Every structure is written in structure tokens, then in C-alpha cells.
C-alpha positions in Angstrom: 119.6 123.1 98.3 118.9 123.3 102.3 116.1 122.0 104.4 115.6 126.2 105.1 115.0 127.1 101.6 111.2 127.8 101.3 111.5 129.6 98.4 112.2 127.2 95.8 109.7 126.2 93.5 110.1 122.0 94.5 110.9 121.3 98.0 113.2 119.2 98.7 115.4 117.9 101.5 119.0 118.8 101.7 121.0 116.4 100.0 124.8 115.7 100.1 127.3 117.9 99.0 130.7 116.8 99.9 130.5 116.7 103.8 130.9 115.1 106.0 133.2 113.2 103.8 132.8 109.7 105.7 129.3 108.4 106.9 128.8 105.4 108.7 126.7 102.0 107.7 126.2 100.1 110.8 125.3 96.5 110.4 125.0 92.7 111.1 128.0 90.4 110.9 125.7 88.9 108.0 125.4 91.7 106.2 128.7 93.1 106.5 130.3 89.5 105.2 127.2 90.3 102.1 128.4 94.0 101.8 132.1 92.8 101.1 131.9 89.9 99.3 129.6 90.9 97.2 131.1 94.4 96.4 127.6 96.2 96.5 125.0 97.6 98.9 121.6 96.7 99.1 118.9 99.8 99.0 115.7 97.9 100.5 111.9 99.2 100.8 111.9 102.1 103.8 108.4 100.8 104.5 109.4 97.5 105.0 112.0 98.8 107.7 112.0 97.8 111.1 110.4 101.2 112.2 106.8 101.1 111.7 106.8 104.8 111.7 108.6 105.3 108.2 106.8 107.9 106.5 104.0 108.2 108.6 105.8 111.2 110.6 105.6 113.5 107.9 102.3 112.4 107.0 100.5 112.8 110.4 102.5 116.6 110.4 100.7 117.6 107.2 97.2 115.7 108.6 97.5 118.3 111.5 98.3 121.1 109.7 95.7 121.2 107.5 93.0 120.4 110.9 94.3 123.6 111.9 93.4 124.8 109.2 90.0 123.6 109.5 90.3 121.1 107.0 90.3 117.7 106.7 93.4 115.8 104.6 91.5 113.1 103.0 89.1 115.4 101.5 91.0 118.0 100.4 93.5 115.6 98.9 91.3 112.9 97.9 93.9 109.4 97.1 97.2 111.2 98.2 98.0 109.1 101.1 97.5 105.6 98.7 99.7 107.9 96.1 102.5 107.7 98.7 102.3 104.7 100.4 100.9 102.4 97.9 102.9 103.0 94.7 106.5 101.5 94.2 108.6 101.3 97.0 111.1 103.7 98.2 114.6 102.4 98.6 117.1 103.4 101.0 120.3 102.7 102.1 120.7 104.0 105.8 123.9 106.1 107.1 125.3 108.1 109.5 127.2 111.1 110.4 128.3 109.0 114.1 131.1 106.9 114.0 131.0 104.3 117.0 127.8 105.1 118.4 126.6 103.3 121.3 122.9 103.8 120.3 123.4 102.7 116.5 125.5 99.9 117.6 122.3 98.5 119.6 119.6 99.0 117.3 121.0 98.5 113.7 124.5 95.9 114.3 123.0 93.5 116.0 123.5 94.5 119.8 127.0 94.8 118.9 127.5 91.7 117.4 128.0 93.6 114.0 130.0 96.3 112.3 130.1 100.1 111.3 131.6 101.1 107.8 132.7 103.9 106.7 131.8 104.7 103.1 133.0 107.2 101.2 130.0 110.0 100.4 132.0 111.1 97.4 132.3 107.9 96.2 128.2 106.6 97.0 127.7 110.1 95.2 128.9 108.4 91.7 125.7 106.2 92.0 123.5 108.8 91.0 120.8 108.4 93.3 119.3 110.9 95.7 121.3 111.3 98.2 119.4 113.2 101.3 119.7 114.4 104.8 116.9 113.6 107.2 115.8 116.4 109.5 114.8 116.1 113.0 114.0 119.8 114.1 110.2 120.2 115.1 110.5 123.7 113.9 112.2 123.4 110.3 109.7 120.6 109.7 107.1 122.6 111.2 108.1 126.0 109.1 108.5 123.2 105.5 104.8 121.9 106.3 103.4 125.0 106.7 104.8 126.3 103.6 103.5 122.6 101.5 100.2 123.9 103.0 99.7 127.2 102.3 101.2 126.7 98.7 98.4 124.1 98.4 95.3 125.9 100.2 96.1 129.2 99.7 97.2 128.9 96.2 94.5 127.8 95.1 96.5 124.7 93.4 94.9 121.8 92.1 95.6 118.4 93.0 98.4 117.5 90.9 100.0 121.0 91.3 103.4 120.2 93.7 102.0 118.5 96.8 102.6 114.8 95.2 106.2 115.9 94.5 107.2 117.8 97.5 105.8 114.7 99.7 107.4 112.3 97.5 110.9 114.1 98.3 110.4 114.7 101.8 108.3 111.3 103.1 111.1 109.7 104.0 113.3 112.8 105.1 111.5 113.8 108.5 111.5 111.6 111.6 110.8 112.3 115.4 112.9 114.4 116.9 113.6 111.7 119.6 115.8 109.8 117.0 118.4 113.0 116.6 121.2 111.2 117.9 121.2 109.2 114.5 122.1 112.0 112.2 121.0 110.0 109.2 121.7 110.5 105.9 120.2 108.4 103.5 120.7 107.3 99.8 117.0 106.8 98.1 115.9 105.4 95.1 112.4 104.5 93.5 111.1 101.8 91.2 108.3 100.3 90.3 107.4 96.8 92.5 107.5 94.8 89.3 111.7 95.8 88.5 113.0 95.3 92.3 114.7 92.4 93.3 113.1 90.8 96.6 114.8 89.3 100.0 112.8 87.4 102.8 112.8 88.8 106.0 110.5 87.2 109.2 107.2 87.5 107.7 108.1 89.9 105.0 109.3 90.1 101.1 111.3 92.8 100.7 111.9 95.0 97.9 115.6 95.8 97.2 117.9 97.0 94.8 121.7 96.2 94.4 124.2 98.8 93.5 127.5 97.6 92.6 130.9 99.0 93.9 133.5 98.9 90.9 137.0 99.7 89.6 140.3 98.2 90.7 140.8 99.5 94.1 137.2 99.7 96.1 139.4 101.1 98.4 137.8 104.3 97.4 134.2 103.0 98.2 135.3 102.2 101.9 137.3 103.9 104.2 137.0 102.7 107.5 136.0 99.1 109.4 135.1 99.5 113.0 134.9 96.3 114.6 131.6 96.0 116.7 132.5 96.4 120.7 130.6 92.1 120.9 131.9 90.8 117.6 134.9 88.7 118.1 136.5 88.9 115.1 140.7 90.0 115.1 141.2 93.1 113.4 144.0 91.3 111.2 141.1 88.8 110.1 138.6 91.5 108.9 141.8 93.4 106.9 142.4 90.0 105.2 138.9 89.8 104.2 139.0 93.3 103.1 141.5 93.1 100.9 140.9 89.5 99.0 137.7 91.3 98.0 139.8 94.4 96.8 139.7 96.9 99.6 143.1 97.4 99.8 144.6 97.4 103.5 146.6 100.4 102.2 143.5 103.0 101.9 141.0 101.2 104.4 141.4 101.6 108.2 140.5 98.6 110.7 139.8 99.4 114.5 138.0 97.5 117.2 134.9 99.8 118.5 135.8 101.9 121.8 132.3 101.3 123.4 132.2 99.5 126.3 129.1 97.5 126.0 128.1 93.9 126.7 125.0 92.7 125.5 123.0 90.7 128.1 
């Protein structure tokens, strides 16, 4: 369904349906090594990311809409915030429609020292997780938020009738329009915290889930690799590394970034 479809029984973000065929994951040199060597990707808790506004953007828009109708969201919907942000983690693997974009190198690939991996969208679909597009349009976001509030308030629904599910679907599918250049898609999963694996990053333990890429030729998953503008690895070494772990040379394109960027 489209994000514009406000008539659906269950309101959801736009889901992946085959286009674009390749989506790009920007990562550090170390993360690239781990993904290829382990033949796996890692969906990690979005509320443990470096972006402190994850999920909060949706909540703030919803609270503002209730306030505009003279209602306090915490009074009208007691416990909703705690359920959304305190329940089992939402795990995500983030991708972009944009290949070799300077802002992405800076923000997500260790200041250009990492890699940009072009994944097949169809292959990622085979993991059977939620695969959704992030919406940045404030006009579309406002329309969706108004529809949610109207169903809840004007329809006289009880707390459990819809808004928990709508909010769970949309919490990590809306972002500040200032991030629109990211053109992000997300592979999402929800698991109880006790069923997750964990890794340590700085001052936090991060829940995650591992999804294994399987098959005789893993080139069906990875279609392209772009070497970061500040990564010194020769393309021939990258190709050999991919081949060693069954991402065949014949199917995976390897090229250096065309971005001109020198980190300071």
C-alpha cells in the first residue's frame, strides 16, 4: 500500500514492492568486513542508534495533533508512550536509494573510510521481514497523523482499537524532512528483548537480530560495492575478498567512489 492510502483498515507505511531494484547500505570498513565474512546482516535496535530522535518525530506530531484539538495525549491515551518506547525493541537494517552520496559517506560510513553495499531488494525481501519506506513529506505525515487522531477521537474508539497498531507500524517510518536526502528504506523486525542477541557500543548494550545470507552464490544478495572516498583498499582486493566468501566476481560490481572528499 501507499503512504497516501488513508482509507485502509490498518494504517501502514509504504512497503517494498520491487523498486528500486538495488538499495544501498553505508557502513564502516569493520562493518563491511563483518557482513561479508559472516555472510549476514544485522538488524539492530533503532532506539539505540546515534539518532536520538528515532521514533520521537512521530510521537511529537501525534501529541501536537491532540493538543490542537484541546486534548492532552498522555491523559487521553494513558500508557501509550510507555508501550511504544518501552516494549521489545524494533530492530532495523537501514538502506538508501542513493548510491555514492557524500552526506551518506560522512554520516554512516566512517567519514568516507567505509563502503557502500548495493543489496538486491528482492533478495532482502526473502527474509520475510517488514520492508518499508521512510516518509519525509510533512504534508503526507500531517495527513496520516490527522487520520489517526480522527479515528481515535471522532470515532470514539477505545485505546486498544487501532492506535497501538498504527503507531507501532509508523513509529520508525517517519523522519524530519531535513533528512529527506537519505531516501531511506528499512528492513524491520520486532522481538522480545530476551530473545535478542547483544553487542556493546560505547556506553550502551544494543539488541540485534542476525539474518544469514544463504545459497551457493551470494552474489544474488550483493549486486554492487562502492569503495569509500577515504578508503584505501584496492578494488582487486575487494573483489578477491568477496569471492572468498562466495559473493562471486561475475555478479558483484566493485568500483571506487566518484565523490571528491578528503576528511580532516
